[in-house]
N, C-alpha and C positions, 0 to 999 in steps of 0.2 A: 465515458468512452463513446457511448451511443450518441450523446449530444455533440461531441467533436466530429463524429462521422457525418451527422446531419448537417452541421455547419459547413464542413468541407464540401459536401455534395452541393449545398446551396451556393457556395462561392463559385464552384466549377460551373454550375448551371447558369449563373449570372454572366460569367465570363464567356461561355459559349453563346448565350443570347446576345451579348454585346458584339461579339465577332460576327454572328449571323446578321445582326442589324446593320453593321458597317458594310458587310458584303452586299447585302440587298440595296443599301443606300447608294453605294458606289456604282452598282449595276444600273440603277435608275438614273443617276447623274450622268453616266456615260451615254445613256439613251437620249437624255434631254440635250446634252451637248451636240450630239449628232443632228437632232432636230433643229437646234438653234443655228448650227453651221449652215444647214440647207436654207433656212429662212434668211440668214444674213446674206448668203450668196444671191438670193432672190430680191434683196433690198428691203425685206420686211423686218425692220429693226424693232418695232413695237411688239410684233408677234414673237420675235426671238427673245425679247426681254421677258414676256409673259411665260414662255417655256422655261426660262431660267429662274422663275419665281418672283419676278418683279412686275408691277403694273405698268411701268414705263422705263425706258433706258436709264433715266437719271437715278432710279432706285437700285440699280445693280450693285453699286458700291456698298450700300447699306445691307443688301442681301448677302454680299460676300462676307462682311463683318459678322453678321448673325451666324452664318454657317461656320466661320472660323471659331467663334466663341463656343458654338455647340460642340465642335470636334475637340476643342481644348478641354472643356468640362467633361465630356465623355471619356477622353483620354486619361484625365486625372482619376476619374472614377474607376476606370478599368485598371489603371496602375495600382490603385489602392486595393482593389479586389485581388489582383495577382499577388501583391505583397502579403495580404491576409492568407491567401492559399499557400504561399511559400512558408509562412510562419507555422500554419497548421500542419503542413507536411513535415517540417522540421521537428515540431513537437511530437508528431506521431512517430517519426523515426527515433527520437530520443526516448520516448516511452517504450518502443519496441526493443531498443538496445538495453534499457534498464531491465525490462522483463526477461530478455534473453540472459543477461548477466545473473539475474536472480534465479532463473531456472538452472543455470550452470552451478551456482552456489548450492541450490537445493539438491541437485543430483550428487554433488560432491559430499554434502553433509548427510544426505539420506543414505548414500553408500556406506559411509562411516558408521552412521547410527544403526544400520541394519546388520552390517558385517560384524561389528564388535560384539553385540549381544549373542549373535548366532555362534561366533567362534568361542565365546565363553561357555555357552550352553553345551556345545559339542565337547569341549575339553572337560567340563564337569561330568557329563554323561559317560564319557570314556573312562574317567577316573572312578566313577561309581561302579562301572562294570568290573573293575578289578576287585576281586573278593579280598585281596590283601590290604585294601585301604582301611586304615583305622576309623573307628566310628566318629572320633572327634573331627577328623579331616572330612569325613562324609558330611557331617553336619555343617561344616564351614562351606563345603562345595554347594550344598543345597541352599544355604543362605545366599551365597553369591549368585546362584542361578535364579533364585526368586527375585533378587534385585535387578538382574538383567531382564527378566521377563517383565517386571514392572516398568523398567526404562523403555523397553520395546513397546509396551502397551501405550505408554504416554506419547511416544513418538507417533504411533499410528493414529491415536485419538486426535492429536494436533492436526495431522494431515487431513483426516476425514472432516474435522470441524472446519478447517480452512476451506476445503472444497465446498462444503455446504454453505458457508458464508459467501463464497464467490458466486455460487449459483442462486443466491437469495432464497435458499431453502431452509435457513435456520432462523427461527423466531423465538424470542424469549417467552417461556411459559412460567410466569412469575407467581410466586406465592409468598405470603408474609412469613418471615422467619428471623431467627436470631443469628446475625452475622458472627457473633462471638463463638457460637457453637460450630459454625462452619469453619472458622479459623482454627479452633482447638482440634477439630477432627483432622484437618490437613496437617497440623503440626505433629499430631501423634503418628500419622502415617509416615512423615518424613523423619521423625526423630532417630530411627535406627540408621538412616543414611547419613545424617549429620554426625552421629557418634562414630560411624565407620570412617568418615572423612576427618575425624578429629577436629570438629568445629563446635564452637559454643553457640547454642541456640537460646536466645533470651526472649522470653515472652511474658511480660508482666501480666498481672491479673486482668483479664479482659471483661469489662463490664458489658452487659447485654446492650446490643444496638440492633433494633428491629428495622427491617427493610423489605421492600418488595423485590425479590430477586429470583432468578432462575437457579435452582440448586445445582444443576449440572454445570451451567456456565460459571457459577461462583466457584465450584470445585476446580474447574479448569484455570480460572484466574489465579487462585491460590497455588495450585500445583505448579503452574508455569513461573510464578514469581519466586517461589521457594526453590524450584529446580534451577532457575537462573542464578540465584544467590549461591546455591551449592556449587555450581559449575565454576564460578568465577571468584570464589573465596578460597585461598590456600589454607592448608592445615594450620591450626592454632588461631584461625580467624574467628570472627564473631558475627552473628546474624541476629538482628533484633526485629521482632514483629510487634506492631502496636495497632490497636483499633480503638477509635473513639468517635463520639458524635460531636460534630461542630456545626451548630445551627441546625439547618435542615439537611445536613449531609452526614453520611457515614464515611469516615476517613480511615483507610487502611494503608499502613506504611511498612515496607520491608527494607531495612537498612543493612548493608554489609560492609565489611572492611576489606573487600576484595580488590580486583584489578582496576576498578573504576572505568570511566569513559572519557574520551577526549571530546573536543567540540564537535567534530564530524560525527562521531558515534552518537552523541546526544541528539543530533538532528535526525539521524536515520535509525535510531534504536527500534522504533515500532514499525519499520517498513517490512513488508513481506519478503522473506528469504534473506534478510540482512543478518550477517553473522559477526560483524565487528572486524577490526583490523589487527587486534593484538596477536602476537605470535603465540601467546599462552592460551589461545582460544581452545575451549574445551569441547568442541564438537557441536552437535545440534544441526537442525535444518533451517533455522532462522524463522520459525513460526510462533515460538512461544510468546514473545512480547507483542508480536502482531496480533495474536488472538486476545491477549490481555486488553489491548486498546479497543479492538472491535467489539468484544463482549461487554466491556465497560460502557462504551457508547451505545450499545444495544439496550442497556439499562437506563440510558439517559445520563450517564456519568462521564468521567474523563480520567485519564491517567497521565502522569508526568514523571519524567526521569531527571534526576539531579546527580551531579558528581563534581567534585572539586578538581578532577583531572586524573590522569593515569596513575594508578597505584594508590589512590586515595579513597577508594570505596565508592559506593553508589547508593542512592535511595530511590525507591519507586513508590509513588503515592497514587492510590486509586480512590477517587471520590464518587460515591453513589448516593442517589437520593434516599434519605431515611424515610421510614414509614411515618 
């Protein structure tokens, strides 16, 4: 963004310099023509030719061709600069429009993500206030409230992390550890949510894979991938998590049998604030997969989304350098 602004300012400065040069040149030429006119009226042809830039009257035609070529070349250069400025201005407007659309999507999603847990918490607390509520129902309400608090915490964490990345305030604090242990910890935390959603969670025995990773960032990557699979996989669906070492890379895959992604969604899945086009969209503010990509790249890794199309599930693959 800063580089585009500097380039645009440079193009504008060149255009202004060119216009200034042409204005000065034309002013000087007008003065020379006035001098040459007076000399011609006095019959001093050679002096008039020198004022116009030629040593003798016979060279005036060559001087005219030289100046015509100079103006043509300068005109072409100025036209190119103007076109570059127009393109940069258009790209800036396009970027601003996309950012505005993303912010609108973010506000819509954030409103939903904040209001839903708050409404659930309020309903649960009001139910708990009623002394006639059976203990079994109280336990169910408490469990639902804890899940909503967890959902709210994840949303706020994503927003804060995205803000830190945008401000270049977040840097990986890496330490060597076992990615398999990180994955198992995340799976255990999500298991009650998968059971409540009536989803099958398949995670084969994970062999140790050591890597230099930021534990907090790794937890966010796993949480967002699992949360994404949970949101977009209907009941009776299946989610599989695998981790293995391939060469010098640790490869994490999260595969689901959910809604899948079309070609447009595959291209934009990791954009900030992008929330997909499916009617069955399950909320969110469009930061989860964006953070997965940013945090993976912060570790020197990469992430890729795959899907055979709408309704045919999706696979997300994260590759990180192994220790």
